C-alpha positions in Angstrom: 0.0 0.0 0.0 2.9 2.4 0.6 4.0 2.0 -3.0 0.4 2.7 -4.2 0.3 5.8 -1.9 3.5 7.1 -3.4 2.4 6.4 -7.0 -1.0 8.2 -6.5 0.9 11.3 -5.2 3.5 11.2 -8.0 3.3 12.0 -11.8 5.3 10.8 -14.8 3.7 12.2 -18.0 3.7 10.0 -21.1 5.7 10.5 -24.3 4.4 10.2 -27.9 6.1 7.8 -30.3 5.3 7.4 -34.0 4.5 3.7 -34.2 4.1 0.6 -32.0 3.2 -3.1 -32.1 -0.5 -2.4 -31.5 -0.6 -1.0 -35.0 0.5 -4.2 -36.7 -3.1 -4.6 -37.9 -5.6 -1.8 -38.8 -9.3 -2.7 -39.4 -11.8 -0.1 -40.6 -15.2 0.2 -42.4 -17.1 -3.0 -43.3 -14.2 -5.2 -42.1 -15.0 -4.3 -38.5 -16.5 -7.3 -36.6 -16.3 -7.4 -32.9 -17.3 -11.0 -32.9 -13.9 -11.9 -34.4 -12.6 -11.6 -30.8 -13.3 -14.1 -28.0 -15.6 -12.2 -25.7 -17.3 -14.6 -23.3 -20.7 -14.4 -21.7 -19.4 -14.3 -18.2 -22.7 -15.2 -16.5 -25.8 -16.9 -18.0 -28.0 -14.0 -16.9 -25.8 -11.3 -18.4 -27.5 -9.2 -21.1 -24.8 -10.0 -23.6 -21.1 -10.7 -24.2 -19.2 -8.2 -22.1 -16.1 -7.2 -23.9 -15.3 -4.4 -21.4 -14.4 -5.8 -18.0 -10.7 -5.1 -17.6 -10.0 -2.6 -20.4 -8.8 1.0 -20.2 -11.5 3.4 -21.5 -9.7 6.6 -22.8 -11.5 9.9 -23.2 -10.4 13.5 -23.2 -11.7 16.6 -21.4 -12.4 18.9 -24.4 -11.6 22.0 -22.3 -8.4 21.1 -20.4 -7.2 18.4 -22.8 -6.6 15.9 -19.9 -7.0 12.3 -21.0 -8.8 10.0 -18.6 -8.4 6.2 -18.5 -11.2 4.4 -16.6 -12.7 0.9 -16.4 -16.4 1.0 -17.3 -18.6 -1.9 -18.4 -19.6 -2.5 -22.0 -21.0 -5.4 -24.1 -21.0 -6.3 -27.7 -24.2 -5.0 -29.4 -23.9 -5.2 -33.2 -20.8 -6.1 -35.1 -19.6 -2.5 -34.8 -21.3 -1.2 -31.6 -20.6 -1.4 -27.9 -23.5 -0.4 -25.6 -22.0 0.9 -22.3 -22.9 2.0 -18.8 -22.1 5.7 -18.7 -22.9 7.6 -15.5 -22.5 11.3 -15.0 -20.5 11.1 -11.8 -17.8 9.0 -13.5 -14.9 10.8 -15.0 -15.9 9.9 -18.6 -19.4 10.9 -17.7 -18.1 14.4 -16.7 -16.2 14.5 -20.1 -19.4 13.4 -21.9 -21.4 16.3 -20.4 -19.0 18.8 -21.9 -19.3 17.2 -25.4 -23.0 16.9 -25.1 -23.2 20.6 -24.1 -21.7 21.4 -27.4 -23.9 18.8 -29.2 -20.9 16.8 -30.3 -20.0 13.1 -30.1 -17.3 12.1 -27.7 -14.3 10.2 -29.0 -13.3 7.1 -27.0 -10.7 4.3 -27.3 -10.7 1.0 -25.4 -7.3 -0.6 -24.5 -7.2 -4.4 -24.1 -4.1 -6.2 -22.9 -1.4 -4.1 -21.3 0.7 -4.4 -18.2 -1.2 -4.5 -14.8 -0.5 -0.9 -13.9 -3.2 0.1 -16.4 -6.2 -1.7 -14.9 -4.9 -0.8 -11.4 -4.8 2.9 -12.2 -7.8 2.9 -14.4 -10.0 1.4 -11.7 -8.7 3.8 -9.0 -10.7 6.9 -8.2 -8.0 9.3 -9.2 -9.0 13.0 -9.1 -10.8 14.2 -12.3 -8.1 16.7 -13.2 -5.3 14.1 -13.2 -4.6 11.7 -16.1 -4.2 8.1 -15.3 -1.4 7.9 -17.8 0.6 10.2 -15.5 0.0 7.8 -12.5 0.8 4.7 -14.6 4.1 6.3 -15.5 4.7 6.9 -11.8 3.9 3.2 -11.0 6.2 2.0 -13.7 9.0 4.4 -12.9 9.1 5.5 -16.5 6.9 7.5 -18.9 4.3 5.7 -21.0 4.9 5.4 -24.7 1.8 6.4 -26.6 0.7 6.4 -30.2 -2.0 8.4 -31.9 -5.2 6.6 -32.7 -6.3 6.2 -36.3 -9.9 7.7 -36.2 -10.2 9.5 -32.9 -8.1 12.4 -31.4 -6.8 10.2 -28.5 -3.6 8.3 -27.7 -3.1 4.7 -26.5 -0.1 2.6 -25.3 2.1 1.6 -28.2 2.6 -1.9 -26.9 -1.1 -2.7 -26.1 -2.6 -5.9 -27.5 -5.9 -4.5 -29.0 -7.4 -1.0 -29.2 -11.0 -0.3 -30.3 -11.8 3.3 -31.4 -15.2 5.0 -31.7 -17.6 7.8 -30.9 -20.4 8.1 -28.3 -23.5 10.2 -28.9 -25.7 11.6 -26.2 -28.8 11.4 -28.5 -31.2 8.8 -27.0 -32.2 7.8 -30.6 -28.7 6.2 -31.0 -28.9 4.2 -27.7 -28.9 0.4 -27.7 -30.0 -2.2 -25.1 -27.4 -2.9 -22.3 -27.5 -5.0 -19.1 -27.9 -6.6 -16.8 -24.4 -7.6 -15.7 -23.0 -9.6 -12.7 -21.4 -6.8 -10.8 -18.7 -6.5 -8.1 -21.4 -6.6 -5.3 -22.1 -10.2 -6.1 -25.5 -9.4 -7.6 -26.7 -8.5 -11.1 -26.7 -4.8 -11.6 -28.8 -2.6 -13.8 -31.9 -3.7 -15.8 -31.8 -4.3 -19.5 -32.4 -0.8 -21.0 -31.4 1.4 -23.8 -28.1 3.2 -23.0 -25.2 5.0 -24.6 -23.4 3.1 -27.3 -19.9 3.4 -28.9 -20.0 3.5 -32.7 -16.8 1.6 -33.6 -14.8 3.2 -36.3 -11.5 1.3 -36.1 -9.8 -1.7 -34.5 -6.0 -1.9 -34.2 -4.2 -4.9 -32.8 -1.0 -6.9 -32.6 -0.5 -10.1 -34.5 -2.1 -13.0 -32.5 -3.5 -10.5 -29.9 -4.5 -11.4 -26.3 -7.9 -10.3 -25.2 -8.0 -9.2 -21.6 -11.0 -9.6 -19.3 -12.0 -10.6 -15.8 -14.8 -12.5 -14.1 -16.7 -9.8 -12.1 -19.0 -10.6 -9.2 -18.1 -12.0 -5.8 -19.2 -15.5 -4.9 -19.1 -16.9 -1.4 -15.6 -17.5 0.0 -14.1 -16.3 -3.3 -12.4 -13.0 -4.3 -12.2 -11.5 -7.8 -9.3 -9.6 -9.2 -11.3 -6.4 -8.7 -11.8 -7.2 -5.0 -8.1 -7.7 -4.3 -7.1 -4.5 -6.3 -9.8 -2.5 -4.5 -8.4 -3.5 -1.1 -5.1 -1.8 -1.9 -6.4 1.1 -4.1 -9.1 2.3 -1.7 -7.0 2.1 1.4 -4.1 4.0 -0.3 -6.3 6.7 -1.7 -8.2 7.1 1.5 -5.0 7.6 3.5 -3.8 10.2 1.0 -7.2 12.0 1.2 -6.9 12.1 5.0 -3.4 13.4 4.8 -4.4 16.2 2.3 -7.4 17.1 4.4 -5.2 17.6 7.5 -6.6 14.9 9.6 -3.9 14.2 12.2 -2.9 11.0 13.9 -3.7 8.5 11.2 -1.6 5.4 11.9 -3.1 2.8 9.5 -5.9 2.4 6.9 -7.4 -0.8 5.6 -10.1 -2.0 3.2 -11.0 -5.7 3.6 -10.8 -7.3 0.2 -14.0 -9.2 0.7 -15.8 -5.8 0.9 -14.5 -4.5 -2.4 -13.8 -1.0 -1.0 -17.3 -0.5 0.5 -15.9 -0.8 4.1 -13.0 1.3 5.2 -11.1 0.9 8.5 -9.1 3.8 9.9 -6.8 3.5 12.9 -5.7 6.8 14.5 -4.1 8.3 17.5 -7.0 10.4 19.0 -6.1 13.7 20.5 -9.4 15.7 20.4 -13.2 15.2 20.3 -14.7 14.8 16.8 -11.5 13.5 15.2 -13.2 10.3 14.0 -16.0 12.3 12.5 -13.6 14.6 10.8 -11.8 11.6 9.2 -15.1 10.1 7.9 -16.2 13.5 6.6 -12.9 14.0 4.7 -13.3 10.6 2.9 -17.0 11.0 2.2 -16.5 14.5 0.9 -14.0 13.4 -1.7 -14.6 12.4 -5.4 -13.2 8.9 -4.4 -16.4 8.2 -2.4 -18.5 7.5 -5.5 -19.8 3.9 -5.1 -17.4 3.1 -2.3 -16.7 3.8 1.4 -20.3 3.0 2.4 -19.1 2.0 6.0 -16.3 3.7 7.8 -14.9 2.3 11.1 -12.5 4.5 13.1 -10.6 2.9 16.0 -7.8 3.8 18.3 -4.2 2.8 17.6 -4.2 -0.2 19.9 -6.8 -2.0 17.7 -5.5 -4.1 14.8 -7.7 -3.2 11.8 -6.4 -6.2 9.9 -7.7 -8.6 12.6 -11.4 -9.4 12.6 -11.0 -10.9 16.1 -10.7 -7.5 17.8 -13.4 -6.7 20.4 -14.8 -3.4 21.6 -14.1 -2.6 25.3 -16.0 0.7 25.1 -18.2 0.5 28.2 -17.0 2.7 31.0 -16.1 0.9 34.2 -18.8 2.4 36.4 -21.5 1.1 34.0 -20.1 -2.4 34.3 -21.2 -2.7 38.0 -23.3 -5.9 37.8 -24.1 -5.7 41.6 -25.8 -2.3 40.9 -27.3 -2.9 37.5 -27.5 -6.7 37.2 -25.6 -6.5 33.9 -23.2 -4.2 32.0 -24.4 -1.3 29.9 -23.7 -1.8 26.2 -23.6 0.4 23.1 -25.2 -1.5 20.2 -25.4 -1.1 16.5 -27.8 -2.9 14.1 -26.9 -3.2 10.4 -30.0 -4.5 8.8 -28.9 -6.2 5.6 -32.2 -8.1 5.0 -34.1 -7.6 1.8 -36.3 -4.5 2.2 -39.9 -5.7 2.1 -40.9 -2.2 1.0 -39.4 -3.1 -2.4 -42.0 -4.3 -4.8 -41.4 -7.7 -6.6 -39.8 -7.1 -9.9 -40.6 -9.0 -13.1 -37.0 -8.7 -14.2 -35.9 -10.4 -11.0 -38.2 -13.4 -11.5 -40.8 -12.0 -9.0 -38.2 -11.4 -6.3 -37.6 -8.0 -4.6 -33.8 -8.1 -5.1 -31.6 -8.9 -8.1 -30.3 -12.5 -8.4 -26.9 -13.2 -7.0 -23.9 -13.9 -9.2 -23.2 -17.6 -9.1 -22.8 -20.3 -11.8 -25.9 -22.2 -12.8 -26.1 -25.9 -11.7 -25.5 -27.1 -15.2 -22.3 -25.1 -15.4 -21.0 -26.5 -12.1 -21.8 -30.0 -13.3 -19.9 -29.5 -16.6 -16.9 -28.1 -14.8 -16.8 -31.0 -12.3 -17.2 -33.6 -15.1 -14.3 -32.2 -17.1 -12.1 -31.2 -14.2 -9.3 -33.7 -15.2 -9.5 -32.5 -18.8 -8.5 -29.1 -17.6 -5.4 -30.6 -16.1 -6.4 -30.5 -12.4 -6.5 -33.4 -10.0 -9.6 -34.2 -7.9 
C-alpha cells in the first residue's frame, strides 16, 4: 500500500512515439467485426457478451485536454457497436457532459491487454483533473509510450494488444440495449435498458493478440481480481485523502478485500473530540467516495484493523457494575442487511424483490466438475 500511496501522489507524464506493435493490424469500415474476438458471456443472466471488463477506456476533457483512463462496463451490441454503462459522476461521464453541451459526439478508445498498472490505475478513483497515464508512469517508474489513434483524437499505449476506437453520442435515438451484468457486489446490476453506445470506427491490434478480461461478481468465499485490487487502491487513496485534508494522527488504513472497498477501516491516535467524524467527513467529501466507502470504522491505535478478532471494550467501568445494574451497559449497532420488504417484486428479478446473486448455474457447475481432469487438475 505504501507503493500505491507514493504512486498516487506522483506524476510521470507520457511521451508520444510514431508507431508501436499495437498498429500491426488496422481494421476499418465494413471489415470491423467485434465477434472476431473471443468475448465470453461471463454469467448466463448477463445481457450479452461483455467485452469491457478489464480494459482501459480513454476519453479527453475537451476544455483542459486531460486524458482519462477508466474501467467501465460494455458489451457487444452489433458487429460494430458497444453499448456501455455511462454515468454522470464517473470521469468519462463528466467528459461526456462537456461534449453533449456542445452537441458533439465524444471520442473514445478502449485498450485491451497491457501491463497490470493500467487496470490498477484505471479502476482507481484518481482526481478528475489528473490523467491516469501520469499515474501509470509513476507506478512503472518510466513515462508511458503512446501512439496516436487512427480515427479519434486520442492516444493509447504503443505496446497494447488491442485497441477499439469509436464515438459516443448523447442522443437517445442512438442508444442500444445494455445490461444486466454480474457486478462487483455479487448481484446482477442494472436492468436491460437502452443506454449510450460506442459507434466503432477502427480496431487496431498486434498479430495474434491477447484479449484481456476478468470475471466480475463476488461468490461466497471467493475474491475476484477487482476485490483484491480495490483493497489496496481504496486504502491507499483514503490515506492520501486524510493526509491532504489535514486529519492528524492516522496510523493505519485498511479496506478488507471481501468488501471491495465498500468498508473502510481507519486507525488513528486520537487527541481531540470529533477526530473520527472529521476523518469520515474527509473521505465521504472526496470524489473517491462515489460507489465506495459506504461504511467507515474508526478505531484507536491499539486496535489491529487487519484482525477481525478485535473486540470493543468501550463501556465505562462504572457502568459495568453488575451488583448495581445486574448486567453491564452496552452500546449497540444494528446493520439490517435483510431484503427491504418495501421493495415491490420485480418481473425482471423473477418475481423477487432483489436482483439475483452472481453464481454459476447448476449445469455449469456439473460441466466443470465432469471435465475437471481434462482441464489438467486433480480431484
